TIMARTI-228080 format. One record per residue: residue in three letters; x, y, z of N, C-alpha, C, O in turn. Coordinates in Angstrom, 1 decimal. Layout:
TIMARTI-228080
<pt aa="Ala" n_u="X" n_v="Y" n_w="Z" ca_u="X" ca_v="Y" ca_w="Z" c_u="X" c_v="Y" c_w="Z" o_u="X" o_v="Y" o_w="Z"/>
...
//
This chain:
TIMARTI-228080
<pt aa="Met" n_u="-34.3" n_v="-69.9" n_w="-29.8" ca_u="-34.8" ca_v="-68.9" ca_w="-30.2" c_u="-36.0" c_v="-69.4" c_w="-31.3" o_u="-35.9" o_v="-70.2" o_w="-32.1"/>
<pt aa="Thr" n_u="-37.2" n_v="-68.4" n_w="-30.9" ca_u="-38.3" ca_v="-69.0" ca_w="-32.1" c_u="-38.4" c_v="-68.0" c_w="-33.6" o_u="-38.1" o_v="-66.9" o_w="-33.8"/>
<pt aa="Gln" n_u="-38.9" n_v="-68.8" n_w="-34.3" ca_u="-38.9" ca_v="-68.2" ca_w="-35.4" c_u="-40.0" c_v="-66.8" c_w="-35.9" o_u="-41.1" o_v="-67.0" o_w="-35.2"/>
<pt aa="Gln" n_u="-40.1" n_v="-66.2" n_w="-36.3" ca_u="-40.9" ca_v="-65.0" ca_w="-36.4" c_u="-42.3" c_v="-65.7" c_w="-37.7" o_u="-42.0" o_v="-65.9" o_w="-38.9"/>
<pt aa="Gln" n_u="-43.5" n_v="-65.9" n_w="-37.3" ca_u="-44.7" ca_v="-65.9" ca_w="-38.1" c_u="-44.6" c_v="-64.8" c_w="-39.2" o_u="-44.1" o_v="-63.7" o_w="-39.0"/>
<pt aa="Gln" n_u="-45.1" n_v="-65.3" n_w="-40.4" ca_u="-45.4" ca_v="-64.3" ca_w="-41.3" c_u="-46.8" c_v="-63.7" c_w="-41.5" o_u="-47.8" o_v="-64.3" o_w="-41.0"/>
<pt aa="Gln" n_u="-47.0" n_v="-63.0" n_w="-41.8" ca_u="-48.4" ca_v="-62.2" ca_w="-42.2" c_u="-49.0" c_v="-63.3" c_w="-43.1" o_u="-48.2" o_v="-63.9" o_w="-43.9"/>
<pt aa="Gln" n_u="-50.3" n_v="-63.6" n_w="-43.0" ca_u="-50.9" ca_v="-64.5" ca_w="-43.7" c_u="-51.7" c_v="-63.7" c_w="-44.9" o_u="-52.2" o_v="-62.6" o_w="-44.7"/>
<pt aa="Pro" n_u="-51.9" n_v="-64.4" n_w="-46.2" ca_u="-52.4" ca_v="-63.6" ca_w="-47.3" c_u="-54.0" c_v="-63.8" c_w="-47.0" o_u="-54.4" o_v="-64.5" o_w="-46.1"/>
<pt aa="His" n_u="-54.9" n_v="-63.0" n_w="-48.0" ca_u="-56.0" ca_v="-63.1" ca_w="-47.8" c_u="-56.4" c_v="-64.1" c_w="-49.6" o_u="-55.7" o_v="-64.3" o_w="-50.6"/>
<pt aa="Ile" n_u="-57.4" n_v="-64.5" n_w="-49.4" ca_u="-57.8" ca_v="-65.1" ca_w="-50.8" c_u="-58.4" c_v="-64.3" c_w="-51.7" o_u="-59.2" o_v="-63.5" o_w="-51.0"/>
<pt aa="Pro" n_u="-58.5" n_v="-64.1" n_w="-52.9" ca_u="-59.4" ca_v="-63.3" ca_w="-53.4" c_u="-60.8" c_v="-63.9" c_w="-53.9" o_u="-60.9" o_v="-65.1" o_w="-53.9"/>
<pt aa="Tyr" n_u="-62.0" n_v="-63.2" n_w="-54.3" ca_u="-63.2" ca_v="-63.3" ca_w="-54.6" c_u="-62.8" c_v="-64.2" c_w="-55.8" o_u="-62.0" o_v="-63.9" o_w="-56.6"/>
<pt aa="Gly" n_u="-63.6" n_v="-65.5" n_w="-56.1" ca_u="-63.5" ca_v="-66.0" ca_w="-57.0" c_u="-62.5" c_v="-67.0" c_w="-57.1" o_u="-62.0" o_v="-67.5" o_w="-58.1"/>
<pt aa="Tyr" n_u="-62.1" n_v="-67.4" n_w="-56.0" ca_u="-60.6" ca_v="-68.1" ca_w="-55.7" c_u="-61.1" c_v="-69.8" c_w="-56.1" o_u="-62.1" o_v="-70.4" o_w="-55.7"/>
<pt aa="Arg" n_u="-60.5" n_v="-70.1" n_w="-56.8" ca_u="-60.3" ca_v="-71.8" ca_w="-56.9" c_u="-59.5" c_v="-72.5" c_w="-56.1" o_u="-58.3" o_v="-72.3" o_w="-55.8"/>
<pt aa="Met" n_u="-60.2" n_v="-73.5" n_w="-55.7" ca_u="-59.8" ca_v="-74.6" ca_w="-54.7" c_u="-58.8" c_v="-75.6" c_w="-55.2" o_u="-59.0" o_v="-75.8" o_w="-56.4"/>
<pt aa="Phe" n_u="-57.9" n_v="-76.2" n_w="-54.8" ca_u="-57.2" ca_v="-77.2" ca_w="-55.4" c_u="-58.2" c_v="-78.4" c_w="-56.2" o_u="-57.8" o_v="-79.3" o_w="-57.0"/>
<pt aa="Ser" n_u="-59.3" n_v="-78.2" n_w="-55.9" ca_u="-60.4" ca_v="-79.2" ca_w="-56.1" c_u="-61.0" c_v="-79.2" c_w="-57.4" o_u="-61.5" o_v="-80.1" o_w="-58.1"/>
<pt aa="Gly" n_u="-60.9" n_v="-77.7" n_w="-57.5" ca_u="-61.7" ca_v="-77.1" ca_w="-58.9" c_u="-62.7" c_v="-76.2" c_w="-58.6" o_u="-62.9" o_v="-75.2" o_w="-59.3"/>
<pt aa="Asp" n_u="-63.4" n_v="-76.4" n_w="-57.1" ca_u="-64.5" ca_v="-75.6" ca_w="-56.7" c_u="-64.0" c_v="-74.2" c_w="-56.6" o_u="-62.9" o_v="-73.9" o_w="-56.4"/>
<pt aa="Ile" n_u="-65.0" n_v="-73.4" n_w="-56.7" ca_u="-64.9" ca_v="-71.8" ca_w="-56.6" c_u="-65.2" c_v="-71.7" c_w="-55.1" o_u="-65.9" o_v="-72.5" o_w="-54.5"/>
<pt aa="Val" n_u="-64.8" n_v="-70.7" n_w="-54.8" ca_u="-65.2" ca_v="-70.4" ca_w="-53.1" c_u="-66.1" c_v="-69.3" c_w="-53.4" o_u="-65.7" o_v="-68.4" o_w="-54.1"/>
<pt aa="Ser" n_u="-67.2" n_v="-69.4" n_w="-52.8" ca_u="-68.1" ca_v="-68.4" ca_w="-52.7" c_u="-68.0" c_v="-67.1" c_w="-52.0" o_u="-67.3" o_v="-67.2" o_w="-51.0"/>
<pt aa="Asp" n_u="-68.4" n_v="-66.1" n_w="-52.2" ca_u="-68.0" ca_v="-64.8" ca_w="-51.7" c_u="-68.3" c_v="-64.5" c_w="-50.3" o_u="-67.7" o_v="-63.6" o_w="-49.7"/>
<pt aa="Ala" n_u="-69.1" n_v="-65.1" n_w="-49.7" ca_u="-69.6" ca_v="-64.9" ca_w="-48.2" c_u="-68.4" c_v="-65.9" c_w="-47.4" o_u="-68.0" o_v="-65.6" o_w="-46.3"/>
<pt aa="Leu" n_u="-67.7" n_v="-67.1" n_w="-48.2" ca_u="-66.9" ca_v="-67.8" ca_w="-47.5" c_u="-65.6" c_v="-67.1" c_w="-47.3" o_u="-64.9" o_v="-67.1" o_w="-46.3"/>
<pt aa="Val" n_u="-65.4" n_v="-66.3" n_w="-49.0" ca_u="-64.1" ca_v="-65.9" ca_w="-48.8" c_u="-64.1" c_v="-64.7" c_w="-47.6" o_u="-63.1" o_v="-64.4" o_w="-46.9"/>
<pt aa="Asp" n_u="-65.4" n_v="-64.0" n_w="-47.6" ca_u="-65.1" ca_v="-63.1" ca_w="-46.4" c_u="-65.1" c_v="-63.5" c_w="-45.1" o_u="-64.5" o_v="-62.9" o_w="-44.3"/>
<pt aa="Ala" n_u="-65.7" n_v="-64.6" n_w="-44.8" ca_u="-65.1" ca_v="-65.3" ca_w="-43.6" c_u="-63.9" c_v="-65.7" c_w="-43.3" o_u="-63.3" o_v="-65.6" o_w="-42.2"/>
<pt aa="Tyr" n_u="-63.3" n_v="-66.5" n_w="-44.7" ca_u="-61.9" ca_v="-66.9" ca_w="-44.2" c_u="-61.1" c_v="-65.6" c_w="-44.1" o_u="-60.3" o_v="-65.6" o_w="-43.2"/>
<pt aa="Asn" n_u="-61.0" n_v="-64.5" n_w="-44.8" ca_u="-60.5" ca_v="-63.6" ca_w="-44.5" c_u="-60.5" c_v="-62.5" c_w="-43.4" o_u="-59.6" o_v="-61.6" o_w="-43.3"/>
<pt aa="Ala" n_u="-61.8" n_v="-62.6" n_w="-42.5" ca_u="-61.8" ca_v="-62.2" ca_w="-41.7" c_u="-61.0" c_v="-63.3" c_w="-40.4" o_u="-60.4" o_v="-62.9" o_w="-39.4"/>
<pt aa="Gln" n_u="-61.2" n_v="-64.4" n_w="-40.6" ca_u="-60.0" ca_v="-65.4" ca_w="-40.0" c_u="-58.7" c_v="-64.9" c_w="-39.9" o_u="-58.1" o_v="-64.7" o_w="-38.9"/>
<pt aa="Thr" n_u="-58.3" n_v="-64.8" n_w="-41.2" ca_u="-56.8" ca_v="-64.2" ca_w="-41.7" c_u="-56.5" c_v="-63.1" c_w="-40.8" o_u="-55.4" o_v="-63.0" o_w="-40.2"/>
<pt aa="Asp" n_u="-57.6" n_v="-62.3" n_w="-40.8" ca_u="-57.2" ca_v="-60.9" ca_w="-39.9" c_u="-57.1" c_v="-61.0" c_w="-38.6" o_u="-56.3" o_v="-60.3" o_w="-37.8"/>
<pt aa="Lys" n_u="-57.9" n_v="-61.8" n_w="-38.3" ca_u="-57.5" ca_v="-62.3" ca_w="-36.6" c_u="-56.2" c_v="-63.0" c_w="-36.3" o_u="-55.5" o_v="-62.8" o_w="-35.3"/>
<pt aa="Ile" n_u="-55.9" n_v="-63.8" n_w="-37.4" ca_u="-54.4" ca_v="-64.5" ca_w="-36.9" c_u="-53.2" c_v="-63.4" c_w="-37.1" o_u="-52.2" o_v="-63.2" o_w="-36.3"/>
<pt aa="Asn" n_u="-53.5" n_v="-62.6" n_w="-38.3" ca_u="-52.5" ca_v="-61.5" ca_w="-38.4" c_u="-52.2" c_v="-60.5" c_w="-37.2" o_u="-51.1" o_v="-59.9" o_w="-37.0"/>
<pt aa="Gly" n_u="-53.5" n_v="-60.3" n_w="-36.6" ca_u="-53.3" ca_v="-59.5" ca_w="-35.2" c_u="-52.4" c_v="-60.0" c_w="-34.2" o_u="-51.5" o_v="-59.4" o_w="-33.7"/>
<pt aa="Tyr" n_u="-52.9" n_v="-61.5" n_w="-34.0" ca_u="-51.5" ca_v="-62.5" ca_w="-33.0" c_u="-50.5" c_v="-62.0" c_w="-33.6" o_u="-49.9" o_v="-61.2" o_w="-32.9"/>
<pt aa="Ile" n_u="-50.2" n_v="-62.2" n_w="-34.6" ca_u="-48.8" ca_v="-62.3" ca_w="-35.3" c_u="-47.8" c_v="-61.3" c_w="-35.4" o_u="-46.6" o_v="-61.4" o_w="-35.6"/>
<pt aa="Lys" n_u="-48.8" n_v="-60.1" n_w="-35.2" ca_u="-48.1" ca_v="-58.7" ca_w="-35.4" c_u="-47.9" c_v="-58.3" c_w="-34.3" o_u="-47.1" o_v="-57.4" o_w="-34.1"/>
<pt aa="Val" n_u="-48.5" n_v="-58.9" n_w="-33.1" ca_u="-48.2" ca_v="-58.5" ca_w="-31.8" c_u="-46.9" c_v="-59.2" c_w="-31.4" o_u="-46.0" o_v="-58.8" o_w="-30.7"/>
<pt aa="Gly" n_u="-47.0" n_v="-60.3" n_w="-31.9" ca_u="-45.6" ca_v="-61.5" ca_w="-31.8" c_u="-46.4" c_v="-62.5" c_w="-30.7" o_u="-45.7" o_v="-63.0" o_w="-29.7"/>
<pt aa="Lys" n_u="-47.6" n_v="-62.8" n_w="-30.8" ca_u="-48.5" ca_v="-63.6" ca_w="-29.6" c_u="-48.6" c_v="-65.0" c_w="-30.5" o_u="-48.7" o_v="-64.9" o_w="-31.7"/>
<pt aa="Pro" n_u="-48.6" n_v="-66.0" n_w="-30.0" ca_u="-49.0" ca_v="-67.1" ca_w="-30.4" c_u="-50.8" c_v="-67.3" c_w="-30.6" o_u="-51.6" o_v="-67.0" o_w="-29.8"/>
<pt aa="Val" n_u="-51.0" n_v="-67.8" n_w="-32.3" ca_u="-52.1" ca_v="-67.8" ca_w="-32.8" c_u="-53.0" c_v="-69.1" c_w="-31.7" o_u="-52.7" o_v="-70.3" o_w="-31.5"/>
<pt aa="Pro" n_u="-54.1" n_v="-68.4" n_w="-31.2" ca_u="-54.9" ca_v="-69.8" ca_w="-30.6" c_u="-55.3" c_v="-70.6" c_w="-31.8" o_u="-55.6" o_v="-70.2" o_w="-32.9"/>
<pt aa="Glu" n_u="-55.2" n_v="-72.1" n_w="-31.1" ca_u="-55.6" ca_v="-73.1" ca_w="-32.1" c_u="-56.9" c_v="-73.1" c_w="-32.7" o_u="-57.0" o_v="-73.6" o_w="-33.8"/>
<pt aa="Asn" n_u="-58.1" n_v="-72.5" n_w="-31.8" ca_u="-59.3" ca_v="-72.6" ca_w="-32.3" c_u="-59.4" c_v="-71.7" c_w="-33.6" o_u="-60.0" o_v="-72.1" o_w="-34.7"/>
<pt aa="Ile" n_u="-58.8" n_v="-70.6" n_w="-33.3" ca_u="-58.8" ca_v="-69.9" ca_w="-34.8" c_u="-58.1" c_v="-70.5" c_w="-35.8" o_u="-58.9" o_v="-70.7" o_w="-36.8"/>
<pt aa="Leu" n_u="-56.9" n_v="-70.9" n_w="-35.9" ca_u="-56.4" ca_v="-71.6" ca_w="-36.7" c_u="-57.3" c_v="-72.9" c_w="-37.3" o_u="-57.4" o_v="-73.3" o_w="-38.5"/>
<pt aa="Asn" n_u="-57.8" n_v="-73.4" n_w="-36.3" ca_u="-58.7" ca_v="-74.6" ca_w="-36.8" c_u="-60.0" c_v="-74.2" c_w="-37.5" o_u="-60.5" o_v="-74.9" o_w="-38.3"/>
<pt aa="Gly" n_u="-60.4" n_v="-73.2" n_w="-37.1" ca_u="-61.6" ca_v="-72.6" ca_w="-37.7" c_u="-61.5" c_v="-71.9" c_w="-39.1" o_u="-62.4" o_v="-71.8" o_w="-39.9"/>
<pt aa="Arg" n_u="-60.4" n_v="-71.4" n_w="-39.2" ca_u="-60.1" ca_v="-71.2" ca_w="-40.8" c_u="-59.5" c_v="-72.2" c_w="-41.7" o_u="-59.4" o_v="-71.9" o_w="-42.9"/>
<pt aa="His" n_u="-59.3" n_v="-73.0" n_w="-41.2" ca_u="-59.0" ca_v="-74.5" ca_w="-41.9" c_u="-60.4" c_v="-75.2" c_w="-42.1" o_u="-60.6" o_v="-75.9" o_w="-43.1"/>
<pt aa="Asn" n_u="-61.3" n_v="-75.0" n_w="-41.1" ca_u="-62.8" ca_v="-75.8" ca_w="-41.2" c_u="-63.4" c_v="-75.0" c_w="-42.6" o_u="-63.9" o_v="-75.6" o_w="-43.5"/>
<pt aa="Leu" n_u="-63.1" n_v="-73.6" n_w="-42.4" ca_u="-63.8" ca_v="-73.1" ca_w="-43.5" c_u="-63.3" c_v="-73.3" c_w="-44.9" o_u="-64.1" o_v="-73.3" o_w="-45.9"/>
<pt aa="Ala" n_u="-62.0" n_v="-73.6" n_w="-45.1" ca_u="-61.5" ca_v="-74.0" ca_w="-46.5" c_u="-62.0" c_v="-75.0" c_w="-46.7" o_u="-62.6" o_v="-75.0" o_w="-47.8"/>
<pt aa="Ile" n_u="-62.0" n_v="-76.3" n_w="-45.8" ca_u="-62.6" ca_v="-77.6" ca_w="-46.0" c_u="-64.0" c_v="-77.4" c_w="-46.4" o_u="-64.4" o_v="-78.2" o_w="-47.2"/>
<pt aa="Ser" n_u="-64.8" n_v="-76.4" n_w="-46.0" ca_u="-66.2" ca_v="-76.5" ca_w="-46.4" c_u="-66.6" c_v="-76.0" c_w="-47.9" o_u="-67.6" o_v="-76.2" o_w="-48.6"/>
<pt aa="Ala" n_u="-65.5" n_v="-75.5" n_w="-48.1" ca_u="-65.6" ca_v="-74.9" ca_w="-49.9" c_u="-65.5" c_v="-75.9" c_w="-50.6" o_u="-66.0" o_v="-75.8" o_w="-51.7"/>
<pt aa="Ile" n_u="-64.9" n_v="-77.3" n_w="-50.2" ca_u="-64.7" ca_v="-78.3" ca_w="-51.2" c_u="-66.0" c_v="-79.0" c_w="-51.4" o_u="-66.6" o_v="-79.5" o_w="-50.4"/>
<pt aa="Ser" n_u="-66.5" n_v="-79.1" n_w="-52.6" ca_u="-67.6" ca_v="-80.2" ca_w="-52.7" c_u="-67.3" c_v="-81.6" c_w="-52.7" o_u="-66.3" o_v="-82.0" o_w="-53.3"/>
<pt aa="His" n_u="-67.8" n_v="-82.4" n_w="-52.1" ca_u="-67.8" ca_v="-83.7" ca_w="-51.8" c_u="-68.5" c_v="-84.6" c_w="-52.5" o_u="-69.5" o_v="-85.0" o_w="-52.0"/>
<pt aa="Lys" n_u="-68.2" n_v="-84.9" n_w="-53.7" ca_u="-69.0" ca_v="-85.4" ca_w="-55.0" c_u="-68.6" c_v="-87.0" c_w="-54.8" o_u="-67.5" o_v="-87.3" o_w="-54.9"/>
<pt aa="Asp" n_u="-69.7" n_v="-87.9" n_w="-54.4" ca_u="-69.6" ca_v="-89.2" ca_w="-54.3" c_u="-69.8" c_v="-90.0" c_w="-55.4" o_u="-69.6" o_v="-91.3" o_w="-55.2"/>
//
């Protein structure tokens, strides 16, 4: 038996990452659009394609400023 995936939440405008960086509004919109795609798959009980999951992860990582 497989475990039912839960709907993923949106992130709000002005969201602060663990690094302390504030996510831009454009990135919040893109991230939440990917989240909507993910939730569409979850809603119908289909597995979420890896490329969509990876794309959302890459968006989140891009919000972090890499200070050297």
